[in-house]
PDB file of N, CA, C and O in Angstrom:
ATOM      1  N   UNK A   1       9.187  20.935  21.022  1.00  0.00           N
ATOM      2  CA  UNK A   1       8.078  21.525  20.328  1.00  0.00           C
ATOM      3  C   UNK A   1       7.031  20.451  20.041  1.00  0.00           C
ATOM      4  O   UNK A   1       7.351  19.402  19.481  1.00  0.00           O
ATOM      5  N   UNK A   2       5.826  20.702  20.412  1.00  0.00           N
ATOM      6  CA  UNK A   2       4.744  19.761  20.142  1.00  0.00           C
ATOM      7  C   UNK A   2       3.686  20.423  19.267  1.00  0.00           C
ATOM      8  O   UNK A   2       3.464  21.633  19.334  1.00  0.00           O
ATOM      9  N   UNK A   3       3.060  19.625  18.472  1.00  0.00           N
ATOM     10  CA  UNK A   3       1.991  20.110  17.613  1.00  0.00           C
ATOM     11  C   UNK A   3       0.686  19.510  18.098  1.00  0.00           C
ATOM     12  O   UNK A   3       0.586  18.296  18.279  1.00  0.00           O
ATOM     13  N   UNK A   4      -0.292  20.335  18.306  1.00  0.00           N
ATOM     14  CA  UNK A   4      -1.588  19.835  18.720  1.00  0.00           C
ATOM     15  C   UNK A   4      -2.555  19.899  17.546  1.00  0.00           C
ATOM     16  O   UNK A   4      -2.495  20.813  16.722  1.00  0.00           O
ATOM     17  N   UNK A   5      -3.427  18.934  17.485  1.00  0.00           N
ATOM     18  CA  UNK A   5      -4.417  18.876  16.423  1.00  0.00           C
ATOM     19  C   UNK A   5      -5.787  19.168  17.013  1.00  0.00           C
ATOM     20  O   UNK A   5      -6.160  18.627  18.053  1.00  0.00           O
ATOM     21  N   UNK A   6      -6.514  20.015  16.345  1.00  0.00           N
ATOM     22  CA  UNK A   6      -7.865  20.349  16.774  1.00  0.00           C
ATOM     23  C   UNK A   6      -8.833  19.441  16.035  1.00  0.00           C
ATOM     24  O   UNK A   6      -8.968  19.567  14.817  1.00  0.00           O
ATOM     25  N   UNK A   7      -9.517  18.523  16.728  1.00  0.00           N
ATOM     26  CA  UNK A   7     -10.433  17.600  16.057  1.00  0.00           C
ATOM     27  C   UNK A   7     -11.507  18.321  15.239  1.00  0.00           C
ATOM     28  O   UNK A   7     -11.923  17.813  14.198  1.00  0.00           O
ATOM     29  N   UNK A   8     -11.953  19.470  15.679  1.00  0.00           N
ATOM     30  CA  UNK A   8     -12.981  20.205  14.944  1.00  0.00           C
ATOM     31  C   UNK A   8     -12.470  20.637  13.568  1.00  0.00           C
ATOM     32  O   UNK A   8     -13.251  20.706  12.618  1.00  0.00           O
ATOM     33  N   UNK A   9     -11.190  20.925  13.449  1.00  0.00           N
ATOM     34  CA  UNK A   9     -10.631  21.314  12.154  1.00  0.00           C
ATOM     35  C   UNK A   9     -10.377  20.105  11.258  1.00  0.00           C
ATOM     36  O   UNK A   9     -10.313  20.242  10.036  1.00  0.00           O
ATOM     37  N   UNK A  10     -10.233  18.928  11.853  1.00  0.00           N
ATOM     38  CA  UNK A  10      -9.939  17.727  11.073  1.00  0.00           C
ATOM     39  C   UNK A  10     -11.184  17.100  10.460  1.00  0.00           C
ATOM     40  O   UNK A  10     -11.087  16.363   9.479  1.00  0.00           O
ATOM     41  N   UNK A  11     -12.340  17.381  11.021  1.00  0.00           N
ATOM     42  CA  UNK A  11     -13.573  16.806  10.497  1.00  0.00           C
ATOM     43  C   UNK A  11     -13.801  17.321   9.079  1.00  0.00           C
ATOM     44  O   UNK A  11     -13.836  18.529   8.844  1.00  0.00           O
ATOM     45  N   UNK A  12     -13.952  16.413   8.160  1.00  0.00           N
ATOM     46  CA  UNK A  12     -14.189  16.780   6.769  1.00  0.00           C
ATOM     47  C   UNK A  12     -12.942  17.138   5.998  1.00  0.00           C
ATOM     48  O   UNK A  12     -13.036  17.571   4.850  1.00  0.00           O
ATOM     49  N   UNK A  13     -11.769  16.970   6.597  1.00  0.00           N
ATOM     50  CA  UNK A  13     -10.518  17.286   5.891  1.00  0.00           C
ATOM     51  C   UNK A  13     -10.343  16.352   4.707  1.00  0.00           C
ATOM     52  O   UNK A  13     -10.543  15.144   4.828  1.00  0.00           O
ATOM     53  N   UNK A  14      -9.977  16.903   3.579  1.00  0.00           N
ATOM     54  CA  UNK A  14      -9.692  16.115   2.378  1.00  0.00           C
ATOM     55  C   UNK A  14      -8.240  16.375   1.979  1.00  0.00           C
ATOM     56  O   UNK A  14      -7.864  17.511   1.689  1.00  0.00           O
ATOM     57  N   UNK A  15      -7.430  15.320   1.966  1.00  0.00           N
ATOM     58  CA  UNK A  15      -6.038  15.502   1.551  1.00  0.00           C
ATOM     59  C   UNK A  15      -5.972  15.842   0.066  1.00  0.00           C
ATOM     60  O   UNK A  15      -6.895  15.526  -0.685  1.00  0.00           O
ATOM     61  N   UNK A  16      -4.896  16.478  -0.357  1.00  0.00           N
ATOM     62  CA  UNK A  16      -4.763  16.801  -1.779  1.00  0.00           C
ATOM     63  C   UNK A  16      -4.628  15.522  -2.611  1.00  0.00           C
ATOM     64  O   UNK A  16      -4.101  14.521  -2.126  1.00  0.00           O
ATOM     65  N   UNK A  17      -5.098  15.551  -3.853  1.00  0.00           N
ATOM     66  CA  UNK A  17      -4.992  14.359  -4.698  1.00  0.00           C
ATOM     67  C   UNK A  17      -3.537  14.035  -5.037  1.00  0.00           C
ATOM     68  O   UNK A  17      -2.685  14.922  -5.093  1.00  0.00           O
ATOM     69  N   UNK A  18      -3.274  12.762  -5.259  1.00  0.00           N
ATOM     70  CA  UNK A  18      -1.941  12.328  -5.656  1.00  0.00           C
ATOM     71  C   UNK A  18      -2.083  11.124  -6.565  1.00  0.00           C
ATOM     72  O   UNK A  18      -3.124  10.467  -6.574  1.00  0.00           O
ATOM     73  N   UNK A  19      -1.058  10.837  -7.317  1.00  0.00           N
ATOM     74  CA  UNK A  19      -1.097   9.682  -8.204  1.00  0.00           C
ATOM     75  C   UNK A  19       0.054   8.744  -7.870  1.00  0.00           C
ATOM     76  O   UNK A  19       1.088   9.150  -7.340  1.00  0.00           O
ATOM     77  N   UNK A  20      -0.161   7.493  -8.196  1.00  0.00           N
ATOM     78  CA  UNK A  20       0.835   6.458  -7.953  1.00  0.00           C
ATOM     79  C   UNK A  20       1.018   5.678  -9.251  1.00  0.00           C
ATOM     80  O   UNK A  20       0.047   5.373  -9.943  1.00  0.00           O
ATOM     81  N   UNK A  21       2.249   5.365  -9.572  1.00  0.00           N
ATOM     82  CA  UNK A  21       2.530   4.570 -10.767  1.00  0.00           C
ATOM     83  C   UNK A  21       3.449   3.408 -10.392  1.00  0.00           C
ATOM     84  O   UNK A  21       4.382   3.568  -9.605  1.00  0.00           O
ATOM     85  N   UNK A  22       3.173   2.245 -10.962  1.00  0.00           N
ATOM     86  CA  UNK A  22       4.032   1.087 -10.757  1.00  0.00           C
ATOM     87  C   UNK A  22       4.023   0.243 -12.024  1.00  0.00           C
ATOM     88  O   UNK A  22       3.111   0.328 -12.846  1.00  0.00           O
ATOM     89  N   UNK A  23       5.066  -0.574 -12.158  1.00  0.00           N
ATOM     90  CA  UNK A  23       5.175  -1.416 -13.343  1.00  0.00           C
ATOM     91  C   UNK A  23       5.336  -2.878 -12.930  1.00  0.00           C
ATOM     92  O   UNK A  23       5.207  -3.212 -11.752  1.00  0.00           O
ATOM     93  N   UNK A  24       5.619  -3.749 -13.906  1.00  0.00           N
ATOM     94  CA  UNK A  24       5.724  -5.180 -13.638  1.00  0.00           C
ATOM     95  C   UNK A  24       6.804  -5.499 -12.610  1.00  0.00           C
ATOM     96  O   UNK A  24       6.636  -6.395 -11.782  1.00  0.00           O
ATOM     97  N   UNK A  25       7.904  -4.769 -12.664  1.00  0.00           N
ATOM     98  CA  UNK A  25       9.000  -4.998 -11.713  1.00  0.00           C
ATOM     99  C   UNK A  25       8.542  -4.728 -10.287  1.00  0.00           C
ATOM    100  O   UNK A  25       8.851  -5.503  -9.381  1.00  0.00           O
ATOM    101  N   UNK A  26       7.812  -3.642 -10.078  1.00  0.00           N
ATOM    102  CA  UNK A  26       7.308  -3.315  -8.748  1.00  0.00           C
ATOM    103  C   UNK A  26       6.356  -4.399  -8.240  1.00  0.00           C
ATOM    104  O   UNK A  26       6.397  -4.770  -7.067  1.00  0.00           O
ATOM    105  N   UNK A  27       5.505  -4.900  -9.125  1.00  0.00           N
ATOM    106  CA  UNK A  27       4.557  -5.950  -8.741  1.00  0.00           C
ATOM    107  C   UNK A  27       5.303  -7.220  -8.355  1.00  0.00           C
ATOM    108  O   UNK A  27       4.957  -7.867  -7.366  1.00  0.00           O
ATOM    109  N   UNK A  28       6.316  -7.580  -9.125  1.00  0.00           N
ATOM    110  CA  UNK A  28       7.093  -8.781  -8.828  1.00  0.00           C
ATOM    111  C   UNK A  28       7.831  -8.650  -7.500  1.00  0.00           C
ATOM    112  O   UNK A  28       7.848  -9.594  -6.709  1.00  0.00           O
ATOM    113  N   UNK A  29       8.437  -7.501  -7.246  1.00  0.00           N
ATOM    114  CA  UNK A  29       9.145  -7.296  -5.979  1.00  0.00           C
ATOM    115  C   UNK A  29       8.177  -7.335  -4.800  1.00  0.00           C
ATOM    116  O   UNK A  29       8.512  -7.863  -3.739  1.00  0.00           O
ATOM    117  N   UNK A  30       6.996  -6.786  -4.976  1.00  0.00           N
ATOM    118  CA  UNK A  30       5.991  -6.841  -3.911  1.00  0.00           C
ATOM    119  C   UNK A  30       5.589  -8.294  -3.638  1.00  0.00           C
ATOM    120  O   UNK A  30       5.498  -8.713  -2.484  1.00  0.00           O
ATOM    121  N   UNK A  31       5.352  -9.051  -4.701  1.00  0.00           N
ATOM    122  CA  UNK A  31       4.957 -10.449  -4.541  1.00  0.00           C
ATOM    123  C   UNK A  31       6.041 -11.242  -3.816  1.00  0.00           C
ATOM    124  O   UNK A  31       5.734 -12.057  -2.946  1.00  0.00           O
ATOM    125  N   UNK A  32       7.291 -11.013  -4.163  1.00  0.00           N
ATOM    126  CA  UNK A  32       8.381 -11.697  -3.469  1.00  0.00           C
ATOM    127  C   UNK A  32       8.447 -11.283  -2.003  1.00  0.00           C
ATOM    128  O   UNK A  32       8.742 -12.104  -1.134  1.00  0.00           O
ATOM    129  N   UNK A  33       8.175 -10.020  -1.733  1.00  0.00           N
ATOM    130  CA  UNK A  33       8.252  -9.517  -0.365  1.00  0.00           C
ATOM    131  C   UNK A  33       7.175 -10.068   0.546  1.00  0.00           C
ATOM    132  O   UNK A  33       7.415 -10.264   1.738  1.00  0.00           O
ATOM    133  N   UNK A  34       5.980 -10.324   0.001  1.00  0.00           N
ATOM    134  CA  UNK A  34       4.889 -10.815   0.847  1.00  0.00           C
ATOM    135  C   UNK A  34       4.760 -12.328   0.807  1.00  0.00           C
ATOM    136  O   UNK A  34       3.883 -12.889   1.464  1.00  0.00           O
ATOM    137  N   UNK A  35       5.613 -12.994   0.050  1.00  0.00           N
ATOM    138  CA  UNK A  35       5.625 -14.450   0.049  1.00  0.00           C
ATOM    139  C   UNK A  35       4.587 -15.093  -0.842  1.00  0.00           C
ATOM    140  O   UNK A  35       4.023 -16.127  -0.481  1.00  0.00           O
ATOM    141  N   UNK A  36       4.322 -14.518  -1.982  1.00  0.00           N
ATOM    142  CA  UNK A  36       3.337 -15.089  -2.896  1.00  0.00           C
ATOM    143  C   UNK A  36       3.855 -16.364  -3.542  1.00  0.00           C
ATOM    144  O   UNK A  36       3.075 -17.274  -3.824  1.00  0.00           O
ATOM    145  N   UNK A  37       5.142 -16.443  -3.776  1.00  0.00           N
ATOM    146  CA  UNK A  37       5.695 -17.602  -4.491  1.00  0.00           C
ATOM    147  C   UNK A  37       5.389 -18.916  -3.750  1.00  0.00           C
ATOM    148  O   UNK A  37       4.910 -19.847  -4.398  1.00  0.00           O
ATOM    149  N   UNK A  38       5.633 -19.053  -2.446  1.00  0.00           N
ATOM    150  CA  UNK A  38       5.267 -20.308  -1.773  1.00  0.00           C
ATOM    151  C   UNK A  38       3.767 -20.582  -1.838  1.00  0.00           C
ATOM    152  O   UNK A  38       3.357 -21.739  -1.933  1.00  0.00           O
ATOM    153  N   UNK A  39       2.952 -19.543  -1.788  1.00  0.00           N
ATOM    154  CA  UNK A  39       1.503 -19.703  -1.889  1.00  0.00           C
ATOM    155  C   UNK A  39       1.124 -20.268  -3.260  1.00  0.00           C
ATOM    156  O   UNK A  39       0.314 -21.190  -3.356  1.00  0.00           O
ATOM    157  N   UNK A  40       1.709 -19.717  -4.301  1.00  0.00           N
ATOM    158  CA  UNK A  40       1.420 -20.198  -5.648  1.00  0.00           C
ATOM    159  C   UNK A  40       1.874 -21.638  -5.818  1.00  0.00           C
ATOM    160  O   UNK A  40       1.152 -22.447  -6.402  1.00  0.00           O
ATOM    161  N   UNK A  41       3.048 -21.966  -5.323  1.00  0.00           N
ATOM    162  CA  UNK A  41       3.552 -23.340  -5.442  1.00  0.00           C
ATOM    163  C   UNK A  41       2.639 -24.326  -4.716  1.00  0.00           C
ATOM    164  O   UNK A  41       2.475 -25.467  -5.149  1.00  0.00           O
ATOM    165  N   UNK A  42       2.053 -23.882  -3.622  1.00  0.00           N
ATOM    166  CA  UNK A  42       1.215 -24.784  -2.824  1.00  0.00           C
ATOM    167  C   UNK A  42      -0.163 -24.993  -3.433  1.00  0.00           C
ATOM    168  O   UNK A  42      -0.692 -26.104  -3.405  1.00  0.00           O
ATOM    169  N   UNK A  43      -0.747 -23.939  -3.981  1.00  0.00           N
ATOM    170  CA  UNK A  43      -2.136 -24.012  -4.410  1.00  0.00           C
ATOM    171  C   UNK A  43      -2.354 -24.020  -5.916  1.00  0.00           C
ATOM    172  O   UNK A  43      -3.472 -24.271  -6.367  1.00  0.00           O
ATOM    173  N   UNK A  44      -1.336 -23.755  -6.694  1.00  0.00           N
ATOM    174  CA  UNK A  44      -1.502 -23.746  -8.151  1.00  0.00           C
ATOM    175  C   UNK A  44      -1.582 -25.188  -8.657  1.00  0.00           C
ATOM    176  O   UNK A  44      -0.879 -26.067  -8.159  1.00  0.00           O
ATOM    177  N   UNK A  45      -2.434 -25.420  -9.639  1.00  0.00           N
ATOM    178  CA  UNK A  45      -2.494 -26.784 -10.187  1.00  0.00           C
ATOM    179  C   UNK A  45      -1.191 -27.137 -10.902  1.00  0.00           C
ATOM    180  O   UNK A  45      -0.586 -26.285 -11.553  1.00  0.00           O
ATOM    181  N   UNK A  46      -0.770 -28.369 -10.783  1.00  0.00           N
ATOM    182  CA  UNK A  46       0.491 -28.805 -11.409  1.00  0.00           C
ATOM    183  C   UNK A  46       0.276 -29.242 -12.824  1.00  0.00           C
ATOM    184  O   UNK A  46       1.226 -29.638 -13.499  1.00  0.00           O
TER     185      UNK A  46
END
């Protein structure tokens, strides 16, 4: 089964609104995942 998309119907499409919530733990895990700690150690003043 394949689904085809009609470009004429997609023009001007607005997805429904949604909200996102995160806290300090999420920010810390993201920073660890992207490697912020080595960056901070390298460029932060001692």
